[in-house]
N, C-alpha and C positions, 0 to 999 in steps of 0.2 A: 709207843713208849715215850715217856717224858724224858727229855735230855736237858740237864741243867749244867751251866758253866759256873763253877765255884772258884772265886778269886780270893785266896786267903793264904798268907804265908805262915799261919799258925796251924800246926798239924792237929792239935787238940780241938781247936774250934772247927776244923774241917770234919773231924769225926763226929762231933756233936751235931753239926748240921746234917751230916749224912744219916745219923741215927734218927733224928727228929723227922726228917723228910720221908724216910722209908716207912715210918709208922703210918703215914697218910697215903703215900703213893706206892702201890705195889710194884708197878713196872716203872723203874726209875733208873736212869743212867746219869752219873755225875762225872763231869770232866773237871779236873782241878788245874788251876794256874797258880803256881807258887812263886813265880818270879816273872820278870819282864819277858824273857825269851819264851817261856811257856805260854804267857798271855798272848804274845804276838802270834804264836803258832795256832792257838785256839781260835783267835779272832780270824786268822786267815783260813782255818779249816771250816769254821762255821758249824751249822748243823744243830745248834742248841736252841731250845725253846724259851729259856729264861736265864738270866744272869743274877748271881748273888755275889756281892763284893764287899770286902771289908773296907773301912774308911782309912784306917791307919796301916799302910803297907810300907815295908822297908824300902822299896824302890820307887814308890809313888804314893799318891793319896787317892781316896775313893772317887772324888769329883773328877779328877783327871781321867781315871780309868772309865768312869761313867760316860764322859764326853767322847772318849775314843770309841767306845762301843756304839753309842748313839750315832756317831758320825758314819759308822759302817752299817749298823743295823738300826735304823731309826724307829722301827715298829716293834723291836724286841723289848719286852718288859725287863726292868732292872730293879732289884731290891738291894738296899744297902743294910748290911747287918754288922754292927760295930758296937764297941763299948767305949770308944774314945771320941766320938763325935759330939757335937753341940747342937743346940736348938737352931742356931743361925745356919750351921752346915745343913741340917735337915731341911730347913725352909728353902735355902738356896737350891738344894738338890731336887726338892719337890717341884719348885718352880721350873727347873730345867727339864722336867719330864720324868723324874724318878717315880717308879710305881709305888714303892713303900719304903719305910725306914723302920728297922727293927733293932732294938738294943739286945746285945748278948746277955748272957747270964740267965736270969730267971725268965727273960722274955724269949728264949730260944723256942719255947713251945708255941709261941705265936707265929713263928716263921712259916710253918706249914700252911697255916690259914692265910698268911700274906701271899704265899706262893699261889694257893688256890684262887684267891681273889684276883690276883694279878693276871693269872691265866684266863679266868672268866672275863675280866675286863678286856683282855687281848682278843678273846673270841668275839665278844660283843663289838669291839672296834673293827675286827675283820668283817663281821657281818654288815656293820654300818657302811664300811668302805665299799664292800661289794654292792650293797644296795644303792649307795650313792653313785657308784660307777654305772650300774645298770640304769639308774634313773637318768644319769647324764647321757648315756647311750640312747635311751628311749627318747629323751628330749631332743637329742641331735637328729635321731631318725624322724621324729615328728616335725622338727624344723625343716629337714631336707624334704620331707613329704609335702609340707605346706608350701615350701619354696618352689618345688618342682611342679606342684599343681596350681601355682599362682594363686594361692588362697591368702586371704587377709584375715586377721584376728581382731576382734573387738572385745574389750573388757570394760563393762559398764558397772561402776559402783553406784548402785541405786541410792544408797544412803547419802552419799556426798554429791551425787550427780556427775561425777567425773567419768569421762569416757576416754579410754586409751585405745588408739588404733596402732596396728603394726604398720611397718613401712609399706608392705605390699597392699594393705588395706587402703592406704592413702593413694597409692599408685592406681589401684582399681577405680577409685573415685576421681581420678584425673588431677589429684593434688600433688604439689611438691612435698617431698618427705619433710615432716616436721611442721607443716603449715596447717594441719587440722586444728580447729578451735578447741576440741576437747569437751564439747557439751552435746547433749541430746538435740538441742535446737540446731547446732551446727551440722549434726548428722542429717536432720530432716531437711535442712536447706539444700543439701546436695541431691535430694530425691526429686524425681519428676513430679510436678504438682498433681498429675492424675493418679499417682501411686501412693501419695503420702497418707491418705485416709485409710487405704487398705492395709498399709504397714502398721499404722496405729491400731487398727482393729485386730490384726493378727497378734500383736504383742499383748494387747489387753485380754484377748481370749486365752492366750497361753498363761498369763498371770492368774486369770480367774480359775482355769482348770488345772493349773500347775502341770502343764505338759510342755514338751518341746515344741518349738515353732519353726516353720520354714516358709520362705516367701520368695517370690521372683518380682523384681521391680526394675525400673529404669532410673539411671542417674544422669544428671546433666553435667558434663565437664565444663571447665571454665571457658573453653573455646566454642561452646554452644553445641557440641556434638553429644549424641546420646549413646549410652552403653546399657546392656541388660546385665543385671547382677542377681545371683541366687544367694540366699542366706539361710543358715540353719543355726539355731541356738537354744539355750535353756537357761532357766533361772535357778539360783541357789537361795535357800531359805534358812532363816534362823530357827532355833528350837521353838520359838513362838509361832513359827509359820510365816514370818514376814520375809518378803523377798529382799535380799540384800545385795545380790550381784547377778549379772547376766554375762554369759560368755557366748560369743557368736563367731562363726566363720563365714566368709563371703568369697565368692569366686565369679569370674566373668563368664557369662553364658551368651554373649552377643552372637558368636559364631553359630551356636546351637539354635538360637532364635531365628537367625537368618536361614539356616538350613531347614528348620521347621517350616518357615514361611515359604521357602523355595519348594520344599516337598509338598506342602499344601497346594501351592500353585500348580505344581506338576500333576498332582492328583486331580485337581480341578480341570486342568488342561486335558488330561487323559480321559476323564469322564466326559468332558465336552466333546473331545475328538471322537470318542466311541459313539456318543449320541449323534454328533454331526455327521459322522461317517456311516451312519445307518448300519451299525455292526451289532449282530446278535450272537449269542452262544447257543450251541445245540448239543444234544447227547442222544445218540441212537443206541438203544439196547437191542443187540442183535438176537439175543435168545428169546426175549419176550416180544420183540418187534416194536416196543414203545419208543416214541420220539418225544423228547422234551426240548423246549426252547426257553431262552431267557425272557424275562417279563416284558422287555421292550420290543418283542418280536412284532407285535401288531402295530405299535406306534411308530417304530423305526422303519420297517419295510413292508408293513401292510399284510403280514401273514397271520392267519387266524389259527388260534389253538384248536378250535373245533374242527377246522378243515384238515389239519395235519397232526394226527395223533399216532399214526403208525408209520413204519418205514414204507409200506406199500402206498399209503396216501402221499407221502413225501415224493415217491417216485412218480405217482400220477400227476403231481403238480408241475413236473418238469415239462417244458415246451416239447411237443412231439418231435420237432426237428432236432432237438438236443438230447432226446431220451437215450439213444444208444450210446452216445459219447459219455453221458453222465454215468450210466451203469458200468461202462468200461473203466472209468476212473475209480469207481467204488470197488469194483472187483480187483483191480490192480492193487489197491491198498489192502484188501483182504488177503491177497496172496503174499503180502509182505514186501511188495516191490518198492516200498518207500512211503513217505508221508502222503496222506490223502490231500488232493488238490483238484478242484474242478471249477470251470467257468461255464455257466449255462443260463438259459432263460427260464424263468419261472412264471407260471400263470397265477395271478392273484384271484381271489374270489370274485372281484368286480369285473374280471375279464381283461384287465390291463396286464401288460407284460413287463417284467423287470429282469435285469441281469444280476446274478448272484455269483460271488466268488467264494467257494468253500475251501477252507484250509483246516486240516485236523490230523488226528493220529488214531490208529486202531490199537486197541488193547487186546492182547492175546492171552489165553490160559497157558498152563504148563505144556500142554500138548501142541500148542501152536494154533489152536482154534480161536478165531476172532470172537470176542465177547461184546465189545461195544466200540462205537466210533464217536469221538467227541471232537469239537472244534468250533470255529466261528464262521459265520456267513456275513459277507459284506455286500451291501447294495452297490454295484458298480455300474448301474444304468447310466449315470451321468458321464462316467469315464468312457463307457462304450460309445455313448453318443458323441463325446468329444473326439474319440478315435475315428468314428465314422465321419464326423464333420471335418477332421483334419485330413483324412484320406480324400474326401471330396475336394477340400481346399487345395491339396497337393495336385489332384487331378486337374482342377481348374487352373492352377498355376502352371502346370506342364502344358496344358492347352494354350494358356495365355502366352507362355514363352514361345511355343511353336508358332502361334499366330503372330507374335511379335517379330520372330525371325522372318516370317513371310512379309510382314509389314516393312521391315528393313529392306528386304530385297525389292519390294514394290517401290519404296521411296527412292532407291538407287535408280531403278528403271525409269520412274517418273521424272526424276531430275536429270536423266541422261538425254532427254529429248527437248527440243526447243520449239516444238509445234504445239500450240494450245489444243488443237483438235486431238492430237495423239495423247497428250497429257490427260485430257478428259476421258478418252476411251480406256486408257490404261487404268485410270482411277476407278471407274465403275467395275471393270472386269476383275481387278485385284480385290476391290472391296467386297464384292459378292463372294469371292473365293475365301478371303481371309476371315470374314465374319460369318460365313456359311449361311447365306440368305438366298431366297429365290428371286428377290427383286432389288435392283440397285439403279439409281438414277442420279444424274448430276445436271445442274442448271448453271450455266455460265452467262452472267448478264451484268458486266461491270458498269454499263452506261445507264441501266435502269430501263432501257428500251426493250420491251419483250420481243418485238419483231426482229431485233438484231442479236438476240441472245442465242446461245447454243445449248441444246438439250441432248444428252446421251442417256440411253436406257439399256440395261442388261438384265435379261430374264432367263430363268432356268426352263427346262423342258416342261415343268409344271404349268407354265404360262405360255405354252407354245402358240395358242390362238391369239395372243397379244403381241407376238414378236414384231409386228409392224408398227406398234404404237410408239409414237415419239412426240406427242403433243406436250407443249410446255404450259405452265400455269398461266392463267389469264391476268396475273399480277395482283390477285386478291387472295384472301384467305390466309391460312397458317403459313404458307410458303413465303409470302411477302413479309409476314410478321417476323419470321426467323431472320430474314435478310435485314430487316430494319433494326431488330433488337440485338442481333449478333450473339444469340444464345443457343446452346445445344438443347434439343428437345428429345426426350425418350418417353414413349407412351405405349401402354397396352392398347389393344384394339378398342376395348370399352372406353378407355380414356380418350382415345383419338376421336371416336364417334361422338363422345360427349362434348368435345371441344367446339365452341361456337364458330370457330373460323377454320375448321379443318378442310372444308371443300373450297377449291380454288381453281377449277379447270374450265369453268364456263361451259361452252357448247361441247367440249370434248370429254366432259365428266362421265358420260355414259359409256365411253370406250375405254376408260381407265381400268387397268387390272385391279381386282379387289385387293385391298390392303389387309394385312394380318399383323397388327402392331406396327410401330413406326419409330425410327431413329434417324435424326437429321442433325447435321452440323453445318454451320456457315463456312463459306470460303472467305477469308479475310486477307486483304493485301497488306503490305508492310506499312502503308500509311493509314491502316485501320479502316479503309473503305471496303464495303462488301462487294465481293465478286460473284456471289451466287450461293448455292448450297449443294450438299451431297446428301442423299437420303436412301435409307434401306427399309425393307419390309419383308415380312414372312420369314422368320428365322427357321432353320431346319428343326431345331429342338428348343422348346421353351420360349420364354420372353427375353427381350433384350435386357442385359444387365450392365453393371458399372464397367466391367471389363470391356464389353462391346463398345460402350460409349467412349472409354479411354482410347481404344484402338481407332475408332472412327475420327475422334478429335485429332489424334496424331496424323492419321492419313490426310485429313482435311488440311492440316498445317503444311504437310509435305506438298500436297497439291497446290495450295495457295502460294507457297514459296516457289514451286516450279513454274507456275503461271507468271508470277512476278519476274522470275529470271527470263522466261521466254519473251515476255513483253519488253523487259529491259534490253534483251538481245536485239529484238526487232527495232526498238527505239534507237539503239546504238547503230544498227545497220542503216536505219533511216537517217540518223544524224550524219553518218559517213556519206550517204548519198546526197543529202542536202549540202554538206560541205563541198563535195565534188561539183555539184550543180552550181553552188554559189561561186566557187573559184572560176568555173567556166563562164558564169554570168559576169563576174567581176572583170575577167579578161576581156569579155565582149564589150562591156559597158565602158571600160577604160580605153580600149582600142578604137571603138567607133568614133568618139570625138577627136581622138588623136589623128585618125585618118583624115578627117576634114581639116584639122588645124595644120598638119604637116603638108597635106596636099595643096591647100590654098597658099601656105607660106612659100612652098617651092615654086608655085605658079607665079606668085607676085614677084619673086626674085628673078625669075627666068624670062619674063615677058612684060610688056607694057599693056595695061588694061585702061579702058575708059574710066573716068571718075565714078560712073555708076557701078560698073563691074567691080572696081576696086573697093567701093563702099560695101557692096554686097559680100565681097570676100572677107573684109574685115569684120562685118557683122556675123558672118558664119564662124569665123575664128573666135570671136568674143563669146558667141552663144555656146559653142562647144567647150570653150575653156570654163565658162560658168557651170556647164553641165558637169564637167569633171570636178570642179570645186564642190558642187553640191553632193556628188557621190562621196567625196572624201569627207565632207562635213557629216554626212549620214553615218559613215563608218566611225568617225570620231565621237559622234553623239552616242552611238551604241556602246562604244568603249567606255565613255564616261558613265553611262547609266549602269553598265555591268559592274564597274568598280566603285559605284556610289560617289563619283566625283562631280556629277552634274549639279551645278548650282543655279538657283533661280533668284531673280531680282524682282520680287513681287511689288505690285502697285495696283491701284484701282484701274480696271480695264473695262471699257464698254464694248461688249461683244457685238453690238449692232454695227458700230463703225468698223470693227475688225472684220466681221463677215462681209460687210459692203466692200471693204478693200480687197478681200480675197476673191470675191465675185468679180470685181473689176479686173483683177489680175488674170483670171482664167477665162474671162469672157471671149477674148480673141481666139483662144484655142477652141472654145466651144463653138464659136461662130464658124471657125474653119471647118468643123465637122458637122455643121448644121444641127447642133444639139440645142434643144430648147432648155435654157437655164432659167429656173424660177426660184425666187426667194420669197418666203412667207414668214412673217414675224407675228407671233401670237402671244398676248399677255393674258393668261388665265386667272391671274390674281386680282384683276379688276372686277367691279360689280358686273360688268358685261364684257366678255372677251373682245379684244380689239384685234382686227386682222389688217395687215398692211401688205399691199402688193409691192413689187420691186420699184415701180415708178414712184410710189408714194413715200418711200423710206426717207429720203433725204429731207423732204419738206415737212411732211406731217409728223414723223416720229422725232425729228431733231436728235439724231443718234448721239451727237457729241455731248448732249446734256441729259439724256434720259437716264434716270436713276434706277429703273426697274431691271436693267440688263447689265448691272455692274458685277464683276467678279474680281477677286484678288488673285493676281497672277503675273507671270513674266510676259510682257507683251510680245516679245520676239518669239518665245516658245509657243504661246497660244496661237500666234499667227502661223507658226510652222505646222501645228496640229491641223488647223482649218485648211491651210493650203494643201497639205498632204491628202486630206480626205477629198477635197474638191478636185485636185489634179488626178487622183486615182479614179474618181468617178468619170471624169472627162476621158482619161486614158482607156478605160475598159468599157466605155459605152460606144457602140457603133454609130455610124453616121445616121443623122436624122433621129437620133434617140432623144432622151429627156433626162435631165438631172434636176431634182427638187431639193432646195435647202430650206429646212424648217427650223426656225429659232423660236423657242417657246419658254415663257416664264411660268413654272409650275410651283406654286407655293414658295418654298425657300430655295428652289433650285432653278437653274437655267439649262435647258436641253437643246442641243443642236443635232439634227438628223440630216444626213445627206443620202438621198435615195437616187438610184439610177435604174435605167432599163437595159443595163449592159449584160455581160456574159454570165453574171451570177456566180454563186459559190456552191460546190457540191456539199451535201450534208455531212459527209465523212471528213471534209476538210475544214468545216466551220470551227471546230475546237482549236485548230492550229493557225487560224488566219492572222493572229497577232504575234506569232512567234518569229524570231529573227531568222532571216535567210530562207523562210518557207514561202513557196509559191505552189499553187495547185498543180501546175504542170510546167516542166522546163520549157515546153513549147511556147508558153506565154511570154517567157523572157525574149524569145526571138521575135514575137509579134509586138510585144510592148516592152519598152526599155525599163530598166530599174534593177535594183539588187534585192528587192524583197525586204527592205529595211524600214520603209516608210510607216507601215502599220505597227510594227514593233515599237518604233519611236513614238508613235501616236499614243499607244497604250501606256508606255512608261511616263510620258509627259503628263497625260491626263491624271494618272494615279499620283504623280508627284504634286499635282495641284489639288489633291483631295477628291478627285472625281472618279467616275466609272465610265467604261466604254464597252460597247458590244456590237456584234454584227448579226444581221439576219438576212436570210435569202431563201426563197421558195425552192431554189434549185438551179441547175445550170440553165443558161439562156433565159433566166427569169428575173434578172436584176438582183440588186442587193441594197441593203440599207445599213449605214454605219452611224451609230448614235453615241454621243457622250453627254454626260451631265456634270455640271460643276455647281458648287454651293454659291448662291448669290450673296452679296453684301449690301447692307443698307447705307444710305447716304450719310447718316449720322455716325457711322463707324469709320469714315474716311478722315484721316488727318489732313488739315488744311494748311499746315505750316511748312510743307515741303517746298524747297527752293526749286524754281524752274530750271530746266537744263539750259546750260550756257549755249547760246547760239552764236557761232563764230563765222565771220565772213571768209571768203576764199582768197583773201589777199595776204601773201606772205612776204611782202616787200620789207626789206630791212632786217630780215631774220637770216642769220648765218647758220648754215646746215652742213655738217660733215657726214658724208656717206662712206661707210667702210663695208665692202662686200667683195669676196674673191671671184664671184660669178660675174662675168662681163655683162651678160644680158640684163641680169637683175640690177647691177650697178648703174648701167646706162639708163634703164627704165626709171629708176629712182631719181637720178640726176635730172632727167628730162621733165618728169612730173613736177618736182619741186621748183625747178627753174621756171617752168611754164607758169607757175603761180606766183612768181616774183621773188623767190628766195635766192640768196647768194649761196651757191653750192660748191663745195670742194669734195672730190672723190679720192678714195684710196683703196687699193686692191689687197691690202694685208694689214695686220695689226701694227706692224712696225711702221709702215707708211702712214697709218692713221695717227700714231703718236707724233711723228714729225710734222704732219699737216696741222694737227691741233695746236702745237706750240706756236706755229707761224700764223695760223688762220684764226685762232681763238673763237671757236664756234659757239653759238647759243644752243644748238641742238645737235646731238650726235645720233645718227641712225646707223646701227651696226648689225651685221649678220652674226649669228652665234657659231655656227659650224664652219670654221675656217682652218686651213692647214697651218702648221707650226704653232701659232698662237690663236686661240679662239676668242670669241667676243668677250668672255668673262675676264680673261687675262688683259685684253685691251682696256676694259673698263677700269680694272685695278690700276693700270699705269696712268690712265687719264685722270683718275681721281687723285693719284699721288701728285701729278703735275698741277692739278687744281689747288691742292693744299699748299704747294710750294709757291703759289702766287699767280698761277695761271687763271684764266677767266672761268667764271661759273658757267655751268652748262647742265642741260637735261639730256637723258639718254633714252633711246628707244631701241628695244631688242626686236629685230625683224628676222623671223626664223621659220623654218618648215617644221620644227618640233612643236606640235600643237597640243600635247597633253597638259592637263591641269598641273601636274607636278613640274612640267617644263616652265609653265608660267610662274608658278610659285618660286622656283629656283632663280629665274631671271630677276624677279622683283626683290628677292632676298639678296641677290648679288649687287643690287644698287641701280638697276634699270628702273626708270620711271613708268615705262609702258612696255607691254609685250604684245606684238602684232604677229599674226600668223600668215605666212605666205600661202597662196597668192593674195596680195593685198589690193583692195580697190583704191584707185588714186584718190577719190574724194575722202575715204577714211584716213589715209595717210596724211593728206593735207589738213584735215580737221584736227587730228591728234597733234601735229606740229604746231598748229595755230593755238590750240588750248595750252600746250606746255609753254609756249612763248608768252601767252597772256598771264599764266601763273607766275612766271619769272618776273614780269613787270609789276605784279601786285605785291611782291615780297619787299 
C-alpha cells in the first residue's frame, strides 16, 4: 500500500488531492498534517513513501517544510503542490532536491502523474543505490582478494601507450611505490633478458588470436636479485576490432618455482638412489603363480626375466643354504604375521651369488586367502660384504688388543731386568707367543763384530729337530742389510726367496730351519746406532700383516730401550767402580811421595848426615814433590778440559826438536830398565823418502830449521802429549824391552807413533783406553804408578790441536802402539813479525819485594829465594802487617797469598792501591795461591794483580816473573 504524507492547511485542497490520487492509486493511505504539531508528529512517526506539501502554509512555508523533511528523510521524494508559488521558488526548490512542482487548480490532474513519476524515480534510485553498493562491495572484495593474494594489476592503454601499475605490482617488481615509469618499455626493462622475447611473443600471439594470455617469467630487482612472476591478462577491443586496452594481473611464484626445482631434484635423487641402490619392484600373483619384476631387474641386480617367471622359479633361485629360511619368511607373511621381509642369497644365471633384501606386503581376499605378494628387492651384497669385513676387522682388532696387552706385559717384564742375556731371551720367547709364530730369533751385535755378538733362537715343537741350532749370520745378506738401513722388512716366502740378499748364514746355511715368510725389525739404541735385529718366521695362520709388523716394531723398541737401560746401568756401575778405584789410586799416589818427603824430612831434622846422604835425601824430597805436583797438574788439566776452560797459546812448533827433547828426557829412565829406545823420522812427501836414525837427527836433519815438520800448537801442551806417550811406553815395557818412536810426514799431516813391547792392551779395553780414570786393571796401579789421566789428557790435547789419536794392540803381553796425527803448516803461512820472548837474567839486585803469606814455611821459602837472587825482601804474616810494611818499605813488587785469615789477598790489594793513590810508591802485584782454576786466575787479574802464580812455585819461575815485572816498571 502506498502511504503519502499530505501537508496542507486547506481542507478543500486536501479533498481534491485525495480524490485525484485515488483515481490512480487503488491502495492508498494519506496522512494529513494541517499544522506544525501534526507535522512534527508525522515526521517523527515516519512510514510514508512520498510527501506532498503546499507552499503557502499559515505556520510556515513550503521550502522550510521541504528542508525539514529532507533533513530527516533524504531519500524520500517530495512534491510541492501550490497556487501561490513563483518560478523562482520552483527553481530554488528543484535545485534543493524537490521531486516535482505542481500548480493547483486545473493542474491537480497532473498531480497523480507527478506522484507516479516521482515514485518510479525513487525506485530507480534505490536500484541504482543497491547496485552501486553491491559494486562497491564487489570491488572491496576484489581488492581484499588481490591484496591477500599479493597480486598486482596492470592497466595498459594501448592507444596512448600509458601503463598503470598497482602498488602491489610495483612491489612485486622490486620497485618503490610510485617509481614505475608508466610505459611498456619501462615494463620490459624490468624483465630478465632471457624472458623478454617469450613475453613479447605471448602478447603478440594473444593479440593475433584475440585470446587471453598467461606467462611465467623472471624479473630483476634493483638489488640484482631475481624473482619469478606469473601473469594473466586479456585485451579489450573496439567495435572495429582494434585492441584498445589490456588488463593483467601478476603474482609472485618464486617459492613455487623453488619448490618445483627442489621437487625435481628430489625426484632425480630418488630415481638415482633407486638405480644406484640396485632396487627393483616385484609382484607375485599367488593364484596364477606368475612373477613380474620391474624393467631394471636385469640391469640393476642381474636377474633374468626368462629365468624367473613363476614363484617356483623364484624359489629355486634362492641359495640352497637359505632356502628354508626364505620359505619360512614367505609363509609367515601369508599367515598374516606381519609385513613380508627376508634377507637371503640368490643365485644369478652366471653362477654368481648376490644378497637380496625383500620387503613387501601380502594382499588378501575377503576370506583371508593371500592373493598376491608385492614389494621391492634390494641388492645388499655390498652391505653384507661390509658387515663381513667389519666383523673380520673387529675380530682382528680384538686380537690386536689382546696381543697388545701381552706386548705391554712383555715390555714390563723386559724392562724389569738389567741383564742383556735375559732381555734377549725374554724378547724371543714373548715375541713368538704374542705374534703366534713357530720361529723367533734375535741377534745382538752392537760392535759389528759377529764373533762377539749374541744370538738367541726360540722354536716351536714343529721345528724340534732344529732345537740346537743357534748359528748367527755370517755378516752378509739381508740380515746385515737391515742392520745397516735400520728399516723393517715384511715378506712372503716367495718375496723372501726372490730377494737377492736373503741368504747370509755361510757354512751354517744348510742347518738353518726352513723359513715360511719373514718379518724382521732392527734394534736401535737411543743414539740411533744399530744393536742388531729381531726376526720371526712361519706364522701359525696366514701371512704377516701390518698389525704383526706394528707389534714387532713396538717390541723391538721396548727391547732396544731395555738394552740401553741395562747397558747404562752397567756403565754406571762401572763408573762407580772406576771412581772407587780412582780414589784408592789417588790416595795411593798422593801418599807414596808424601811418605818419602815426610820420612826424609824427619830424618834430616833428627840426625846428621854426610853431605852425600843429605844431597840424596833432598833430591828424593824434590823428586817426590814434583811427582805430587804433576799429579795435581793432571787433575787440573782434566778439570779445565771438562769445563772447556783449557786455553792454548799456538805458535809454529817443530815436532822434530820436540820429539828429540822428549826422547832425551826419558832416555835415562829407559836406560835404567835396559829398554832399547829408537827414533825414526821419515818424510814421505819428498821425491824419495828420507829416513833418519837417532844419531843422525841433530846433524843431518837440522831440526830447528826443518820446515817439513812444523805444526801450529801450544809448545808446552804438545810436549806434554809426547812426554805422556813416551813415559807410558817406558813405564809399561818390561826390562830389556824396546820402544820405537816413528815421526812421519804424510802429505799434509805429521804422524807420531810410539810402539812398545810392553804388557799390551786387551781387546775389550781398547775402546776405553783414552777415558779418564780408566785402567785395564787396578793391579796395574800397584805395579805402575799413575792416576790413569795421562791418555785422557793426550786425547783431549790432540783433538784441541785439530788432530786425531788412536791405540792399537794385538793383545795382552803383545805390546801396543799409540799414534796421533796433526795437520802440518807450511813455512809461508808463519808470521815473521812476532817479537821474541824477553830473556831476563837472574839478578834481582835493587828490587824491593814485599812478601805477605800467613803460612810460615811458604813465607820463609819465598824470602829465602828472592833474597838469594839479590832482592831486598820484607815479609808480613797478615794483610794488616803488609799494609804497615808497604807504607814504610815502599816495595816495587808485592807477592801476596790469596787465602789468608781475617783479610784475604784481595782486600790487601785494595788497601795497598788506595795507599798508592794517596802518594805511596808505585808497585806491581803477584798473586801466589793454591787456587789453580782458570776462574781463580781471571778473578785475581780482574782484582788488580799483575800476575797469577799457582803453588807450588818453582824458584826460577818466581824469580823470572819478578824480574819481568820490574823491567816493565822501568820502561814506563
